[in-house]
C-alpha positions as CSV (number, residue, x, y, z in Angstrom):
1,M,2.7,-22.9,-12.3
2,G,5.1,-20.7,-10.4
3,S,5.3,-18.5,-7.5
4,K,7.3,-15.3,-6.0
5,F,8.6,-15.3,-2.6
6,E,9.3,-12.1,-0.8
7,H,10.1,-10.7,2.5
8,N,9.9,-7.1,3.7
9,G,9.8,-4.9,6.6
10,Y,6.1,-3.7,6.4
11,T,4.2,-7.2,6.0
12,G,6.7,-9.8,6.5
13,F,6.7,-12.8,4.5
14,E,4.5,-12.8,1.2
15,Y,4.0,-15.3,-1.5
16,Q,2.2,-14.8,-4.8
17,P,1.5,-17.8,-6.7
18,N,0.0,-18.1,-10.4
19,V,-1.0,-20.6,-12.8
20,R,-1.2,-20.1,-16.4
21,L,-3.0,-22.4,-19.1
22,V,-3.0,-22.4,-22.7
23,W,-5.3,-24.4,-25.1
24,T,-4.7,-25.0,-28.7
25,P,-7.7,-26.5,-30.3
26,Q,-6.4,-25.9,-33.7
27,P,-2.9,-25.2,-35.0
28,R,-3.8,-21.3,-35.5
29,H,-6.1,-20.8,-32.7
30,A,-5.2,-20.6,-28.9
31,A,-6.8,-19.7,-25.7
32,W,-5.1,-18.8,-22.6
33,A,-6.2,-18.1,-18.9
34,A,-4.0,-17.2,-15.9
35,V,-4.9,-17.0,-12.2
36,A,-2.5,-15.1,-9.6
37,R,-2.7,-13.7,-6.2
38,A,-1.2,-10.2,-6.2
39,V,0.1,-8.3,-3.0
40,R,0.3,-4.8,-2.6
41,I,3.2,-4.0,-0.7
42,P,2.8,-0.8,1.4
43,S,5.1,2.2,0.8
44,R,6.7,4.4,3.4
45,A,3.9,6.9,2.8
46,D,1.4,4.8,3.8
47,D,3.0,4.7,7.1
48,D,5.2,7.8,7.7
49,V,3.4,10.8,6.1
50,R,2.5,13.6,8.7
51,L,0.9,16.9,7.5
52,D,0.6,19.8,9.2
53,L,-2.6,22.0,8.3
54,L,-2.6,24.6,10.7
55,S,-0.1,26.0,13.4
56,L,-1.0,28.8,15.8
57,P,1.3,30.3,18.2
58,P,0.8,30.6,22.1
59,D,-2.0,33.3,22.8
60,A,-3.3,33.1,19.2
61,L,-6.8,31.9,20.3
62,F,-7.1,33.9,23.7
63,A,-4.9,35.3,26.4
64,G,-3.0,32.5,28.0
65,S,-3.8,29.8,25.2
66,L,-1.5,27.0,24.4
67,P,0.2,26.5,20.9
68,V,-2.1,24.5,18.6
69,V,-1.1,22.3,15.7
70,V,-3.7,20.5,13.3
71,R,-2.0,17.7,12.2
72,V,-2.9,14.5,9.7
73,L,-1.4,11.3,10.2
74,A,-1.3,8.1,7.6
75,A,-2.4,5.2,9.3
76,A,-1.7,1.7,7.8
77,T,-4.5,-0.6,7.7
């Protein structure tokens, strides 16, 4: 049995326990199993990505129109 403990700025405190078991029914045979809790730690790209797809200057659509920016933002779930 074991565990890994971490703290990061995105999700705070995380723990990742694991258990491993080996069974040797005969000297030359072994069976093993493991159970673990894995945590995906988000990267900066998950939270900080901004992509400008289209940028139009003033008056590009019609006279007197405002500048237009079509932007994709990443949202952390």
